[in-house]
DRENBAKOL-83824 format. One line per 2 residues: number of its first residue (from 1); their letters; for each residue y negated, x negated, z of N, C-alpha, C. Coordinates in steps of 0.1 Angstrom, whole numbers, plus 5000, padded with zeros to 4 digits. Layout:
<sites>
NUM) A) Y/X/Z/Y/X/Z/Y/X/Z | ... $
</sites>
This chain:
<sites>
1) XX) 5012/4992/5000/5000/5000/5000/4987/4991/5000 | 4977/4996/4993/4964/4988/4993/4958/4988/5007 $
3) XX) 4951/4977/5009/4944/4976/5022/4931/4982/5023 | 4925/4987/5012/4913/4994/5013/4912/5005/5003 $
5) XX) 4903/5015/5005/4902/5026/4996/4887/5029/4995 | 4882/5034/4983/4868/5037/4981/4868/5052/4979 $
7) XX) 4859/5059/4987/4858/5074/4986/4843/5077/4985 | 4841/5089/4978/4827/5094/4976/4826/5108/4981 $
9) XX) 4814/5113/4982/4811/5126/4986/4818/5136/4977 | 4825/5146/4984/4833/5155/4976/4826/5168/4973 $
11) XX) 4829/5174/4961/4824/5187/4958/4829/5197/4967 | 4843/5198/4968/4849/5207/4978/4864/5203/4979 $
13) XX) 4871/5209/4989/4885/5207/4990/4892/5221/4988 | 4902/5221/4979/4908/5234/4976/4923/5231/4974 $
15) XX) 4931/5240/4980/4946/5239/4978/4954/5241/4991 | 4967/5239/4989/4977/5240/5000/4984/5227/5001 $
17) XX) 4989/5224/5013/4997/5212/5015/5006/5215/5027 | 5017/5207/5028/5025/5206/5039/5023/5193/5046 $
19) XX) 5018/5193/5059/5016/5180/5066/5029/5174/5069 | 5029/5161/5071/5042/5154/5074/5048/5159/5087 $
21) XX) 5061/5157/5089/5067/5162/5101/5061/5157/5114 | 5062/5164/5125/5055/5161/5137/5061/5147/5143 $
23) XX) 5052/5138/5145/5056/5125/5150/5062/5125/5164 | 5055/5133/5173/5060/5134/5187/5074/5140/5188 $
25) XX) 5076/5150/5180/5089/5157/5180/5100/5149/5174 | 5096/5141/5163/5106/5133/5156/5111/5122/5166 $
27) XX) 5102/5116/5173/5106/5106/5183/5116/5112/5193 | 5112/5123/5199/5121/5129/5209/5134/5134/5204 $
29) XX) 5134/5138/5192/5147/5143/5186/5157/5131/5185 | 5152/5119/5182/5161/5108/5182/5165/5104/5196 $
31) XX) 5156/5103/5205/5159/5100/5219/5170/5109/5225 | 5167/5122/5224/5176/5131/5231/5189/5133/5224 $
33) XX) 5189/5133/5210/5202/5133/5203/5211/5121/5206 | 5204/5109/5208/5212/5097/5210/5219/5096/5224 $
35) XX) 5213/5103/5234/5218/5103/5247/5226/5115/5251 | 5228/5124/5240/5237/5136/5242/5251/5133/5238 $
37) XX) 5260/5142/5241/5274/5141/5237/5276/5149/5225 | 5282/5143/5215/5285/5150/5202/5275/5147/5192 $
39) XX) 5276/5154/5180/5268/5151/5169/5256/5161/5168 | 5244/5155/5165/5232/5163/5163/5227/5161/5149 $
41) XX) 5220/5171/5144/5214/5171/5131/5199/5173/5132 | 5191/5163/5128/5177/5164/5129/5171/5166/5115 $
43) XX) 5166/5177/5112/5161/5181/5099/5146/5178/5098 | 5141/5174/5087/5126/5172/5085/5121/5161/5094 $
45) XX) 5128/5150/5096/5124/5139/5104/5113/5131/5097 | 5103/5127/5105/5092/5119/5099/5096/5105/5096 $
47) XX) 5096/5102/5083/5099/5088/5079/5086/5080/5078 | 5082/5075/5089/5070/5067/5090/5073/5056/5100 $
49) XX) 5064/5046/5101/5067/5034/5109/5070/5037/5124 | 5062/5046/5130/5064/5048/5145/5078/5054/5148 $
51) XX) 5081/5065/5142/5095/5071/5145/5106/5062/5140 | 5104/5054/5130/5114/5045/5126/5116/5034/5136 $
53) XX) 5106/5030/5144/5108/5021/5155/5118/5027/5165 | 5117/5039/5168/5126/5046/5177/5140/5046/5171 $
55) XX) 5141/5049/5158/5154/5050/5151/5161/5036/5152 | 5154/5025/5149/5159/5012/5150/5163/5008/5164 $
57) XX) 5156/5012/5174/5159/5009/5187/5173/5015/5191 | 5175/5027/5188/5188/5033/5192/5199/5028/5184 $
59) XX) 5197/5024/5171/5207/5017/5164/5211/5004/5171 | 5201/4997/5176/5204/4985/5184/5211/4988/5197 $
61) XX) 5210/5000/5202/5217/5003/5214/5231/5010/5211 | 5235/5008/5199/5249/5012/5195/5251/5027/5190 $
63) XX) 5240/5034/5188/5241/5048/5183/5243/5048/5168 | 5253/5056/5164/5256/5058/5150/5247/5068/5144 $
65) XX) 5238/5064/5135/5228/5072/5129/5229/5071/5114 | 5231/5082/5107/5232/5083/5093/5220/5090/5087 $
67) XX) 5213/5083/5078/5201/5089/5072/5204/5095/5059 | 5203/5108/5058/5205/5115/5046/5191/5120/5041 $
69) XX) 5191/5126/5029/5179/5132/5024/5174/5144/5033 | 5163/5142/5039/5157/5152/5048/5165/5155/5060 $
71) XX) 5174/5146/5064/5182/5149/5076/5188/5136/5082 | 5188/5136/5095/5195/5125/5103/5207/5131/5109 $
73) XX) 5218/5124/5109/5230/5128/5116/5232/5117/5127 | 5231/5122/5139/5232/5113/5151/5244/5116/5159 $
75) XX) 5252/5106/5161/5264/5108/5170/5260/5102/5183 | 5257/5111/5193/5253/5107/5206/5263/5100/5214 $
77) XX) 5259/5090/5222/5268/5082/5230/5267/5086/5245 | 5259/5095/5249/5256/5098/5263/5249/5086/5269 $
79) XX) 5242/5088/5280/5234/5077/5286/5244/5066/5290 | 5255/5069/5295/5265/5059/5299/5271/5051/5288 $
81) XX) 5270/5056/5276/5276/5050/5265/5268/5041/5256 | 5255/5040/5260/5246/5031/5253/5251/5016/5256 $
83) XX) 5249/5007/5246/5254/4994/5248/5242/4984/5249 | 5245/4973/5255/5234/4963/5257/5231/4957/5243 $
85) XX) 5218/4957/5240/5213/4952/5227/5215/4937/5226 | 5219/4932/5214/5221/4918/5212/5208/4910/5210 $
87) XX) 5197/4917/5208/5185/4910/5206/5174/4918/5213 | 5162/4912/5213/5150/4920/5218/5147/4932/5209 $
89) XX) 5144/4943/5215/5141/4955/5208/5126/4955/5204 | 5123/4956/5191/5109/4956/5186/5104/4970/5184 $
91) XX) 5095/4974/5193/5089/4988/5192/5078/4989/5182 | 5075/4977/5176/5064/4977/5165/5051/4981/5171 $
93) XX) 5045/4992/5166/5032/4997/5171/5033/5009/5179 | 5046/5013/5182/5048/5026/5188/5048/5026/5203 $
95) XX) 5038/5031/5210/5037/5033/5224/5047/5043/5229 | 5049/5054/5221/5059/5064/5225/5073/5057/5226 $
97) XX) 5077/5049/5216/5090/5043/5216/5092/5035/5229 | 5082/5026/5232/5083/5017/5243/5083/5025/5257 $
99) XX) 5074/5034/5259/5073/5041/5272/5085/5049/5274 | 5090/5056/5264/5102/5065/5267/5114/5056/5268 $
101) XX) 5115/5045/5261/5127/5036/5263/5127/5030/5277 | 5116/5027/5283/5116/5022/5296/5123/5032/5306 $
103) XX) 5121/5045/5304/5127/5055/5312/5142/5056/5310 | 5146/5055/5297/5161/5056/5294/5168/5043/5299 $
105) XX) 5162/5031/5296/5169/5019/5298/5170/5015/5313 | 5160/5020/5321/5160/5017/5335/5172/5022/5343 $
107) XX) 5179/5032/5337/5191/5037/5344/5204/5032/5338 | 5203/5024/5327/5215/5019/5321/5220/5006/5327 $
109) XX) 5233/5003/5327/5238/4992/5335/5239/4979/5326 | 5227/4976/5320/5227/4963/5313/5212/4959/5312 $
111) XX) 5211/4947/5306/5197/4940/5305/5192/4943/5291 | 5179/4945/5290/5172/4946/5277/5158/4942/5278 $
113) XX) 5152/4939/5266/5138/4934/5265/5132/4942/5254 | 5119/4947/5257/5111/4954/5248/5099/4946/5244 $
115) XX) 5095/4946/5232/5083/4940/5227/5077/4949/5216 | 5066/4944/5210/5060/4951/5200/5050/4942/5192 $
117) XX) 5042/4948/5184/5032/4940/5176/5020/4936/5186 | 5010/4929/5180/4999/4924/5189/4992/4936/5196 $
119) XX) 4990/4947/5189/4984/4959/5195/4991/4964/5206 | 5004/4966/5204/5013/4972/5215/5014/4963/5227 $
121) XX) 5014/4950/5224/5015/4941/5235/5003/4940/5244 | 4992/4947/5240/4980/4948/5248/4977/4962/5253 $
123) XX) 4987/4971/5252/4986/4984/5257/4993/4985/5271 | 4986/4991/5281/4992/4991/5294/5005/4999/5296 $
125) XX) 5014/4993/5303/5027/5000/5306/5028/5003/5321 | 5019/4999/5329/5020/5001/5344/5021/5016/5347 $
127) XX) 5015/5024/5340/5015/5039/5343/5029/5044/5342 | 5038/5037/5335/5052/5041/5334/5060/5032/5344 $
129) XX) 5058/5019/5344/5067/5011/5352/5065/5013/5367 | 5052/5017/5371/5050/5019/5386/5058/5031/5391 $
131) XX) 5058/5043/5385/5066/5054/5390/5081/5051/5388 | 5085/5044/5377/5099/5041/5376/5104/5032/5386 $
133) XX) 5095/5023/5391/5099/5014/5402/5101/5022/5415 | 5094/5033/5417/5097/5042/5428/5111/5048/5428 $
135) XX) 5117/5048/5415/5130/5053/5413/5141/5042/5414 | 5136/5030/5418/5144/5018/5420/5147/5010/5407 $
137) XX) 5139/5013/5397/5140/5006/5384/5134/4991/5386 | 5140/4982/5378/5135/4968/5379/5130/4963/5366 $
139) XX) 5118/4957/5366/5111/4952/5354/5106/4939/5357 | 5105/4931/5346/5097/4919/5346/5089/4919/5333 $
141) XX) 5076/4915/5334/5068/4914/5322/5055/4908/5325 | 5046/4907/5315/5033/4901/5318/5025/4909/5328 $
143) XX) 5018/4902/5337/5010/4908/5347/5019/4918/5355 | 5031/4913/5359/5040/4921/5367/5044/4934/5361 $
145) XX) 5047/4933/5348/5052/4945/5341/5041/4954/5335 | 5028/4949/5336/5017/4957/5331/5017/4957/5316 $
147) XX) 5020/4946/5310/5020/4945/5295/5033/4939/5290 | 5036/4943/5277/5048/4938/5271/5046/4923/5267 $
149) XX) 5057/4916/5264/5071/4920/5265/5075/4924/5279 | 5085/4933/5280/5090/4938/5293/5105/4937/5293 $
151) XX) 5110/4930/5303/5125/4930/5305/5129/4941/5315 | 5140/4947/5312/5145/4958/5320/5159/4954/5325 $
153) XX) 5160/4954/5338/5173/4952/5344/5178/4966/5349 | 5187/4972/5341/5191/4986/5344/5200/4986/5357 $
155) XX) 5199/4998/5363/5207/5000/5375/5207/5014/5380 | 5211/5016/5392/5212/5030/5398/5198/5035/5402 $
157) XX) 5194/5046/5397/5181/5052/5400/5182/5063/5410 | 5171/5066/5417/5171/5077/5427/5160/5086/5423 $
159) XX) 5162/5099/5423/5152/5109/5419/5140/5109/5429 | 5129/5112/5424/5116/5112/5432/5108/5124/5428 $
161) XX) 5098/5127/5437/5088/5136/5433/5075/5128/5431 | 5070/5130/5419/5058/5122/5415/5047/5130/5409 $
163) XX) 5035/5129/5416/5023/5136/5411/5015/5126/5402 | 5014/5130/5390/5008/5121/5380/4993/5121/5382 $
165) XX) 4987/5109/5383/4972/5108/5385/4965/5112/5372 | 4970/5109/5361/4965/5113/5348/4976/5119/5339 $
167) XX) 4973/5131/5334/4983/5138/5326/4986/5129/5313 | 4999/5127/5311/5003/5119/5299/5017/5124/5296 $
169) XX) 5019/5129/5283/5032/5134/5279/5042/5122/5278 | 5037/5110/5275/5046/5099/5274/5051/5095/5288 $
171) XX) 5043/5094/5298/5047/5091/5311/5057/5102/5317 | 5053/5114/5315/5061/5125/5320/5075/5125/5313 $
173) XX) 5075/5122/5300/5088/5122/5293/5097/5110/5297 | 5090/5099/5300/5098/5087/5305/5105/5090/5318 $
175) XX) 5097/5096/5327/5103/5100/5340/5114/5110/5339 | 5112/5120/5330/5123/5130/5329/5135/5124/5323 $
177) XX) 5134/5115/5313/5146/5109/5308/5153/5099/5318 | 5145/5093/5326/5151/5085/5337/5158/5094/5347 $
179) XX) 5151/5106/5349/5157/5115/5359/5171/5120/5355 | 5174/5120/5342/5187/5124/5337/5198/5115/5343 $
181) XX) 5194/5103/5345/5204/5093/5349/5202/5088/5364 | 5195/5097/5372/5192/5093/5386/5200/5102/5395 $
183) XX) 5202/5097/5407/5209/5105/5417/5199/5115/5423 | 5203/5127/5424/5195/5138/5429/5185/5144/5419 $
185) XX) 5174/5149/5424/5165/5156/5415/5152/5148/5413 | 5146/5149/5401/5133/5143/5399/5124/5154/5396 $
187) XX) 5112/5153/5402/5101/5163/5400/5089/5156/5396 | 5083/5161/5385/5071/5155/5380/5060/5166/5380 $
189) XX) 5049/5163/5387/5038/5173/5388/5026/5168/5380 | 5021/5176/5371/5010/5172/5362/4997/5177/5368 $
191) XX) 4986/5171/5365/4973/5176/5369/4968/5186/5359 | 4971/5183/5346/4967/5192/5335/4979/5192/5326 $
193) XX) 4982/5204/5320/4994/5205/5312/4993/5196/5299 | 5003/5187/5297/5003/5179/5285/5014/5185/5276 $
195) XX) 5015/5179/5264/5025/5184/5254/5039/5185/5260 | 5046/5196/5257/5058/5198/5264/5071/5198/5255 $
197) XX) 5070/5190/5245/5081/5189/5235/5094/5184/5242 | 5093/5174/5252/5105/5169/5258/5112/5180/5266 $
199) XX) 5104/5187/5274/5110/5198/5282/5117/5208/5274 | 5111/5212/5263/5117/5222/5254/5130/5217/5248 $
201) XX) 5130/5204/5243/5141/5199/5237/5153/5196/5246 | 5149/5192/5258/5160/5189/5268/5167/5203/5271 $
203) XX) 5159/5213/5272/5165/5226/5275/5175/5230/5263 | 5170/5228/5251/5179/5231/5239/5192/5224/5240 $
205) XX) 5192/5211/5245/5204/5203/5245/5212/5205/5258 | 5208/5215/5266/5216/5219/5278/5212/5212/5291 $
207) XX) 5201/5206/5292/5197/5199/5305/5194/5210/5316 | 5197/5206/5328/5193/5215/5340/5179/5211/5343 $
209) XX) 5170/5218/5336/5155/5215/5338/5148/5228/5340 | 5138/5228/5349/5130/5240/5351/5115/5236/5351 $
211) XX) 5107/5245/5346/5093/5243/5345/5086/5255/5352 | 5078/5251/5362/5070/5261/5370/5056/5257/5370 $
213) XX) 5048/5262/5360/5034/5258/5359/5033/5243/5356 | 5027/5235/5365/5025/5221/5363/5037/5213/5369 $
215) XX) 5047/5219/5374/5058/5212/5381/5071/5213/5373 | 5076/5202/5369/5088/5201/5361/5099/5194/5370 $
217) XX) 5111/5201/5371/5122/5195/5378/5134/5193/5369 | 5141/5182/5371/5153/5179/5363/5163/5172/5372 $
219) XX) 5176/5176/5371/5186/5171/5379/5193/5159/5372 | 5198/5150/5380/5206/5138/5375/5220/5143/5371 $
221) XX) 5227/5134/5365/5241/5136/5361/5241/5148/5351 | 5230/5151/5344/5231/5161/5333/5239/5156/5322 $
223) XX) 5247/5165/5316/5254/5163/5304/5248/5171/5292 | 5242/5163/5283/5236/5170/5272/5246/5171/5260 $
225) XX) 5244/5182/5253/5253/5185/5241/5246/5185/5228 | 5251/5178/5218/5245/5177/5205/5240/5191/5200 $
227) XX) 5229/5190/5193/5223/5203/5188/5217/5200/5174 | 5210/5210/5169/5203/5209/5156/5188/5211/5159 $
229) XX) 5180/5202/5153/5166/5203/5155/5159/5203/5141 | 5150/5212/5139/5141/5212/5127/5127/5208/5132 $
231) XX) 5122/5197/5127/5109/5192/5131/5098/5200/5123 | 5088/5206/5130/5077/5213/5122/5067/5203/5117 $
233) XX) 5058/5207/5109/5047/5199/5105/5038/5195/5116 | 5032/5183/5115/5024/5177/5126/5009/5183/5125 $
235) XX) 5006/5190/5136/4992/5196/5136/4982/5185/5138 | 4985/5173/5144/4975/5162/5145/4972/5156/5132 $
237) XX) 4982/5156/5123/4980/5151/5109/4972/5162/5101 | 4976/5175/5103/4969/5186/5095/4955/5186/5099 $
239) XX) 4951/5182/5111/4937/5184/5116/4927/5177/5107 | 4930/5167/5100/4920/5160/5092/4917/5169/5080 $
241) XX) 4926/5176/5074/4923/5184/5063/4917/5197/5067 | 4921/5202/5079/4914/5214/5084/4899/5211/5087 $
243) XX) 4897/5199/5093/4883/5195/5095/4875/5194/5082 | 4882/5188/5072/4876/5186/5059/4871/5199/5053 $
245) XX) 4880/5209/5054/4876/5222/5049/4864/5228/5056 | 4863/5226/5069/4852/5231/5077/4839/5224/5075 $
247) XX) 4840/5211/5069/4828/5203/5067/4823/5203/5053 | 4831/5204/5043/4827/5203/5029/4824/5217/5023 $
249) XX) 4812/5219/5019/4808/5233/5014/4817/5237/5003 | 4821/5250/5003/4829/5256/4993/4844/5254/4994 $
251) XX) 4848/5248/5005/4862/5244/5007/4871/5256/5012 | 4884/5255/5008/4894/5264/5014/4907/5257/5014 $
253) XX) 4913/5254/5025/4926/5246/5026/4936/5254/5035 | 4948/5254/5030/4959/5260/5037/4969/5250/5040 $
255) XX) 4973/5248/5053/4984/5239/5057/4996/5248/5061 | 5008/5244/5056/5019/5252/5057/5029/5247/5067 $
257) XX) 5036/5256/5074/5047/5252/5083/5043/5241/5093 | 5032/5243/5100/5027/5234/5110/5030/5238/5124 $
259) XX) 5033/5229/5133/5037/5232/5146/5025/5239/5154 | 5028/5249/5161/5017/5257/5168/5020/5258/5183 $
261) XX) 5027/5247/5189/5029/5247/5203/5016/5247/5210 | 5015/5256/5221/5002/5258/5227/4997/5245/5234 $
263) XX) 5006/5236/5237/5001/5223/5243/4996/5213/5233 | 4996/5218/5220/4991/5209/5209/4979/5215/5201 $
265) XX) 4976/5228/5204/4966/5235/5196/4952/5234/5201 | 4949/5225/5210/4935/5224/5215/4925/5221/5203 $
267) XX) 4929/5215/5193/4920/5212/5181/4916/5226/5175 | 4926/5235/5173/4923/5248/5167/4914/5255/5176 $
269) XX) 4915/5255/5189/4906/5261/5198/4892/5256/5196 | 4891/5242/5195/4878/5236/5193/4872/5240/5180 $
271) XX) 4880/5241/5169/4874/5245/5157/4869/5259/5158 | 4876/5268/5164/4872/5282/5165/4859/5283/5174 $
273) XX) 4858/5275/5184/4847/5275/5193/4834/5270/5186 | 4837/5262/5176/4825/5256/5168/4821/5266/5157 $
275) XX) 4828/5278/5156/4825/5288/5147/4831/5287/5133 | 4841/5278/5132/4848/5276/5119/4856/5288/5116 $
277) XX) 4859/5290/5103/4867/5302/5098/4881/5297/5097 | 4889/5298/5108/4903/5293/5109/4912/5305/5112 $
279) XX) 4921/5308/5102/4931/5319/5104/4945/5313/5106 | 4952/5318/5116/4966/5313/5119/4976/5325/5116 $
281) XX) 4987/5321/5109/4998/5331/5107/5010/5324/5113 | 5015/5330/5124/5027/5325/5131/5040/5330/5125 $
283) XX) 5049/5320/5122/5062/5324/5117/5071/5326/5129 | 5077/5338/5131/5085/5342/5142/5099/5337/5142 $
285) XX) 5103/5329/5133/5117/5326/5131/5121/5313/5139 | 5112/5306/5145/5114/5294/5152/5113/5295/5167 $
287) XX) 5124/5295/5174/5124/5298/5188/5119/5286/5197 | 5123/5274/5194/5120/5262/5203/5106/5257/5201 $
289) XX) 5101/5255/5189/5088/5250/5186/5081/5260/5176 | 5072/5268/5181/5065/5278/5172/5058/5270/5161 $
291) XX) 5058/5277/5149/5051/5271/5138/5046/5282/5129 | 5037/5278/5119/5032/5288/5110/5022/5281/5101 $
293) XX) 5013/5289/5094/5004/5284/5085/4990/5286/5090 | 4981/5277/5086/4967/5277/5090/4958/5276/5078 $
295) XX) 4948/5285/5077/4939/5285/5066/4925/5283/5071 | 4918/5273/5066/4904/5271/5070/4895/5272/5058 $
297) XX) 4885/5281/5059/4875/5282/5048/4861/5277/5054 | 4854/5270/5045/4841/5265/5049/4831/5277/5053 $
299) XX) 4824/5275/5064/4814/5284/5068/4802/5276/5072 | 4790/5279/5068/4778/5271/5071/4774/5273/5085 $
301) XX) 4770/5263/5092/4765/5264/5106/4775/5262/5117 | 4782/5251/5117/4791/5248/5129/4782/5247/5141 $
303) XX) 4788/5250/5153/4781/5250/5166/4787/5238/5174 | 4778/5232/5182/4783/5221/5191/4791/5227/5202 $
305) XX) 4800/5219/5207/4808/5223/5219/4809/5212/5229 | 4813/5215/5241/4815/5206/5252/4830/5206/5256 $
307) XX) 4836/5194/5256/4850/5193/5260/4851/5183/5272 | 4859/5188/5282/4860/5180/5294/4875/5176/5296 $
309) XX) 4877/5170/5308/4890/5164/5311/4902/5173/5309 | 4900/5186/5313/4911/5196/5312/4914/5199/5298 $
311) XX) 4905/5197/5288/4907/5200/5274/4915/5188/5267 | 4914/5176/5272/4918/5164/5265/4933/5164/5261 $
313) XX) 4942/5167/5271/4956/5166/5268/4961/5173/5255 | 4954/5185/5253/4959/5193/5241/4952/5189/5228 $
315) XX) 4943/5179/5228/4937/5174/5216/4935/5159/5217 | 4943/5152/5224/4941/5137/5226/4941/5130/5213 $
317) XX) 4949/5134/5203/4950/5127/5190/4939/5130/5181 | 4932/5141/5184/4922/5146/5174/4907/5141/5177 $
319) XX) 4906/5133/5187/4892/5128/5191/4885/5122/5179 | 4891/5113/5171/4883/5107/5160/4878/5118/5150 $
321) XX) 4885/5128/5147/4880/5137/5137/4871/5147/5144 | 4872/5149/5157/4862/5157/5164/4848/5151/5164 $
323) XX) 4848/5138/5164/4835/5130/5163/4829/5134/5150 | 4836/5134/5139/4831/5137/5126/4826/5151/5126 $
325) XX) 4833/5160/5131/4829/5174/5132/4816/5176/5140 | 4815/5168/5151/4803/5169/5159/4790/5165/5151 $
327) XX) 4792/5156/5142/4780/5151/5134/4774/5162/5126 | 4782/5172/5122/4776/5183/5114/4774/5196/5121 $
329) XX) 4776/5196/5135/4775/5208/5143/4760/5209/5148 | 4755/5221/5150/4742/5223/5155/4742/5222/5170 $
331) XX) 4734/5212/5176/4734/5210/5190/4741/5197/5194 | 4743/5196/5207/4749/5184/5212/4764/5186/5215 $
333) XX) 4773/5179/5208/4787/5180/5210/4790/5168/5220 | 4797/5172/5231/4800/5162/5241/4815/5162/5244 $
335) XX) 4821/5150/5245/4835/5149/5249/4836/5139/5260 | 4841/5144/5272/4842/5135/5284/4856/5136/5289 $
337) XX) 4859/5127/5299/4872/5127/5305/4883/5121/5296 | 4879/5113/5286/4889/5108/5276/4890/5093/5277 $
339) XX) 4889/5087/5288/4890/5073/5289/4904/5067/5285 | 4914/5075/5285/4927/5071/5280/4926/5066/5265 $
341) XX) 4916/5071/5258/4915/5068/5244/4911/5053/5242 | 4907/5046/5252/4904/5032/5251/4916/5023/5250 $
343) XX) 4928/5029/5253/4940/5020/5253/4950/5027/5244 | 4946/5032/5233/4955/5037/5222/4957/5025/5212 $
345) XX) 4960/5028/5200/4962/5018/5190/4950/5009/5189 | 4938/5015/5191/4926/5007/5192/4918/5014/5204 $
347) XX) 4907/5008/5207/4898/5015/5216/4891/5026/5208 | 4897/5038/5208/4892/5048/5198/4878/5053/5201 $
349) XX) 4873/5052/5213/4859/5056/5216/4850/5046/5209 | 4852/5033/5213/4844/5022/5207/4844/5022/5192 $
351) XX) 4857/5023/5187/4858/5022/5172/4851/5033/5165 | 4852/5045/5169/4846/5056/5162/4831/5055/5163 $
353) XX) 4826/5052/5175/4811/5050/5176/4806/5039/5167 | 4813/5028/5167/4808/5017/5159/4809/5019/5144 $
355) XX) 4820/5025/5139/4821/5027/5125/4812/5038/5120 | 4811/5049/5127/4802/5060/5123/4787/5055/5124 $
357) XX) 4784/5047/5133/4770/5041/5133/4767/5033/5120 | 4777/5027/5115/4775/5019/5102/4772/5029/5091 $
359) XX) 4776/5042/5092/4773/5052/5082/4760/5060/5086 | 4753/5055/5096/4740/5061/5099/4740/5071/5110 $
361) XX) 4752/5073/5117/4753/5082/5128/4746/5078/5140 | 4740/5087/5148/4734/5084/5161/4744/5090/5171 $
363) XX) 4750/5082/5179/4760/5086/5189/4758/5079/5202 | 4758/5086/5213/4758/5080/5226/4772/5078/5231 $
365) XX) 4775/5066/5236/4788/5062/5240/4789/5062/5255 | 4799/5069/5261/4801/5068/5276/4814/5061/5278 $
367) XX) 4817/5057/5290/4830/5051/5294/4842/5060/5290 | 4839/5073/5291/4850/5083/5290/4848/5092/5278 $
369) XX) 4839/5089/5269/4837/5098/5258/4824/5095/5250 | 4819/5106/5244/4807/5105/5235/4798/5117/5236 $
371) XX) 4786/5116/5232/4777/5127/5229/4771/5125/5216 | 4771/5136/5208/4766/5136/5194/4757/5148/5191 $
373) XX) 4744/5145/5188/4735/5156/5184/4735/5158/5169 | 4738/5170/5165/4738/5173/5151/4729/5185/5147 $
375) XX) 4728/5187/5134/4735/5181/5123/4729/5168/5119 | 4737/5158/5114/4732/5145/5110/4738/5143/5095 $
377) XX) 4730/5135/5088/4734/5131/5075/4741/5117/5075 | 4751/5114/5068/4757/5101/5067/4755/5095/5053 $
379) XX) 4756/5081/5053/4755/5074/5041/4768/5065/5039 | 4771/5063/5027/4783/5054/5025/4781/5040/5031 $
381) XX) 4792/5034/5035/4792/5021/5041/4805/5014/5040 | 4806/5001/5043/4819/4995/5044/4823/4996/5059 $
383) XX) 4835/5003/5061/4839/5005/5075/4854/5001/5076 | 4859/5000/5088/4873/4995/5090/4880/5004/5100 $
385) XX) 4894/5004/5099/4902/5012/5107/4906/5007/5121 | 4903/4994/5123/4907/4987/5135/4923/4988/5137 $
387) XX) 4930/4989/5126/4944/4990/5127/4949/5003/5132 | 4941/5013/5132/4944/5026/5139/4945/5037/5128 $
389) XX) 4957/5043/5126/4958/5053/5116/4949/5065/5117 | 4946/5069/5129/4937/5081/5131/4923/5078/5128 $
391) XX) 4919/5065/5131/4905/5061/5127/4904/5061/5112 | 4914/5055/5105/4913/5054/5091/4912/5068/5084 $
393) XX) 4920/5078/5089/4919/5091/5083/4907/5099/5087 | 4901/5097/5099/4889/5103/5103/4877/5098/5094 $
395) XX) 4877/5085/5092/4866/5079/5084/4867/5084/5069 | 4880/5086/5065/4881/5092/5051/4875/5105/5050 $
397) XX) 4877/5114/5060/4870/5127/5060/4855/5126/5061 | 4850/5116/5069/4836/5114/5070/4830/5110/5057 $
399) XX) 4837/5102/5049/4832/5097/5036/4830/5109/5026 | 4837/5120/5028/4835/5132/5019/4822/5139/5021 $
401) XX) 4815/5136/5033/4802/5143/5035/4791/5132/5035 | 4794/5120/5031/4784/5109/5031/4778/5107/5017 $
403) XX) 4765/5104/5016/4759/5100/5003/4764/5087/4999 | 4768/5086/4986/4772/5073/4981/4787/5070/4984 $
405) XX) 4791/5058/4982/4805/5054/4984/4807/5047/4997 | 4819/5050/5002/4824/5045/5015/4837/5037/5012 $
407) XX) 4837/5024/5017/4849/5016/5015/4855/5014/5029 | 4868/5019/5030/4875/5019/5043/4886/5008/5042 $
409) XX) 4885/4998/5050/4896/4988/5050/4906/4990/5061 | 4918/4984/5060/4928/4985/5069/4936/4998/5068 $
411) XX) 4937/5004/5056/4942/5017/5055/4958/5017/5055 | 4964/5006/5055/4979/5005/5056/4983/5011/5070 $
413) XX) 4974/5011/5080/4978/5017/5093/4982/5032/5092 | 4977/5038/5081/4980/5053/5079/4996/5055/5078 $
415) XX) 5003/5044/5074/5017/5045/5072/5024/5048/5086 | 5017/5046/5097/5023/5049/5110/5027/5063/5111 $
417) XX) 5018/5072/5106/5021/5087/5108/5020/5095/5096 | 5013/5091/5085/5011/5100/5074/5011/5092/5061 $
419) XX) 5023/5088/5056/5024/5079/5044/5017/5085/5032 | 5017/5098/5030/5012/5105/5018/4997/5110/5020 $
421) XX) 4990/5105/5030/4977/5111/5033/4967/5110/5021 | 4966/5098/5015/4956/5096/5005/4960/5104/4992 $
423) XX) 4972/5105/4989/4977/5113/4977/4973/5127/4979 | 4976/5133/4992/4972/5147/4994/4957/5149/4994 $
425) XX) 4949/5139/4999/4935/5140/4999/4930/5141/4985 | 4934/5132/4976/4929/5132/4963/4933/5145/4955 $
427) XX) 4945/5150/4959/4949/5163/4952/4940/5175/4956 | 4935/5174/4968/4926/5186/4972/4912/5185/4968 $
429) XX) 4907/5173/4965/4893/5171/4961/4890/5177/4948 | 4880/5186/4947/4876/5192/4935/4863/5186/4930 $
</sites>
């Protein structure tokens, strides 16, 4: 793939598309199928770099995975049947892979080491290793297990009750997966509801798990049974085109078969609160993960909104494109309580502020978010992705409303979650 792309102001966006399969659900489908008993079938798996890191990790742990057209066949080995890897496991750029693996491997009776690329090696892991250590897990790593590479000495775990200081689906999922292999019961208490794909899927595979508001309980010695999973379209990937339709005059875009899990639809709520014309049609045939179609038509006069800490978990991945929307909304759009975004693939707050300023934007940066007064006009500029797929895609949408040409470098990062993004974008531009 080329390392840069040149884009210009668009006339409008018109058409339909199917976004790539959901990245979060693709990860979890491989995790849970691999530690279940029997054969599982994962349909519509996302073939992109992050989920493939998870796929490769479980192959290294001895799981038999066959890749067919639009389907994975996974012969689960149960947690007790995973084998010691012969080499260090490379999680590449995938924080989900590493954090969830720490939970799985901490209860396995062997030694393993996890590493990743330069970006992942500088992302904090203490939020996972600290509570896992309360369960008697043993780790060694840089800064006492705060940063990768991290060595895991698997052993017997004990269930705990853990109140999470910051809501994180990755931390929650890691603890629940460790709880499957722990003695007694593990209870995770969230401060704000985060995406619940792990809980839903564990229940589908037969885990003894219960959810009561913000409290999730799971019993050890669970036996999971192979199942069939169909991965819906990724709403976080669809968000860029939905935002494009709301921003570019005369646009109308329909995204098909996209996941509509309520813990992931915060971006749709934000769009509607900004006054966008967004219509949702729910398909009632999918019991585990609701999905359907979304149509956004351009409407003049978006309104500014304020988002706080309780809103962030449901739209954590959409922050970059929300910044672009805020530039065209009337009033001051403010996002706070999002300091976790500073330790993603990039410092997403700093990156979006810096790159949009190159395009003429006026943005106030806070330690935990931004404030943007709109509407503002943008001009084309040379900008960069900072190796972050969501930054690259958000800047691509910003270029459609900027005067002149915008050159975006580092676009190969888009392969992490949306390999066909630029092809779909060009197809919609009229």
